N, C-alpha and C positions, 0 to 999 in steps of 0.2 A: 338321681340323688334326691332325697326327701328334703322338704322345706326346713325341717328342724335340724338337719345335719349341720355340723359346724362349718363345712366348706360352703354350703348353701347360704348360711347366715352371713358368712364373710363376704361371699359374692354379692348378695343383696345390699350389704353395707356399702360396698364399693360402687354398685350401680346407683344407690341413692346419692352418695357424695358426688359421683360423676354427673348425675342429672342435675343436682343442685348447682354445681359449678357451671355446667353448660347454661342453665337458666340465668344465672348472673351475667355470664359473658354475652349471651345472646341479648339480654336486656341492655347491656352497654352498647352493643352494636346498634340496637334499635333506638337508643337514646341519643346517639350522636346527632342525627339530623334534627331531632326535636330540640336539643340544646342549642344547636346553631340557629334554628328558626326563631328561637326565643332570645337570640343575641347573647347567649351565655357561652362565649367562645372558650373560656378557661375550662368550663365543664366539658365541653366537646373535646378539647385537648386532653384532658385527664382521662376521659373515657377512651379515647384513641390510644393513649399511652398504655392503659390496662390491656387493650386488645393487641397492641404490638408486643407487649410483654408475653402474652399467651402465644403469639407467633413465634417468638424466640424459644420458648419452652417446646413447642411443636417441632421447631427446626432442629433443636438439639437432640430430639428423640425420634429422628427419621420420619417426621410427619405424623406421628401418633401422640396421643395424650399418654402421659406415664401411667395413668390409671388403667388404660387398656392392657398394658403389660402386666400390671398387678392382677387385674381380673383374670387374665389368661392363665395365671397360676392356679386358679380354683375351678376351671372348667375346661372341657375340650371343645366346647361350642365355639364357633367362629362366625356366626351370622353378624351382619353389620351392626346389629344392636345388642350383641351378647353382653356388653359391659355397661350398658346405659338404658335407662327407661325411656326410649324414644321409639316412634314407629320406625320400622326397618328402612323405608325410603328416606326418611329425614336423617337417620344416622348415616346412611350410605352417601347422601349428597350435602351433608352438613357443612363441610368446608367450602364447597362451591356456592351454596346459598348464602351463607353468612359472609363469606369472603366477598362475594359480589355486593352485598348490602353494606359491608364496611367500606369498600372502595367508593360506592355511590354516596353514602352518607358523608364520607370524608371529603369527597369532591364538593358536595353541596355545602358543607361547612366552610371549606376553603373559599368558595365563590362568595358565600355570604359575608364572611370575614373581609375579603377584598373589597366588596362593595361598601362596607361600612368605613373603609379607609379613605374612600374617595370623596 
């Protein structure tokens, strides 16, 4: 499929949107321990709520981003990064990597918050 084909343009738009959303959510995950380290526990909680909301969306869609299903309608390709502009290894292990970072950052935030209560 040529780059100027309407289906290719649609797929590129989906991939751009998916990548932008991924970058925002990834930034939220990385910002949680930073906010906690700075004592901004409300910000850490708000960032966590955003990520939990994304987890609900994924859970309601059998563990996939809804944009993956939309992108699948525009190509037969099914590599781990067919629907997003990420390296294949990162797309493949995205949930494991950022899930672990989210849990670790959340635990750090909870410990920091608990220590401020004492």
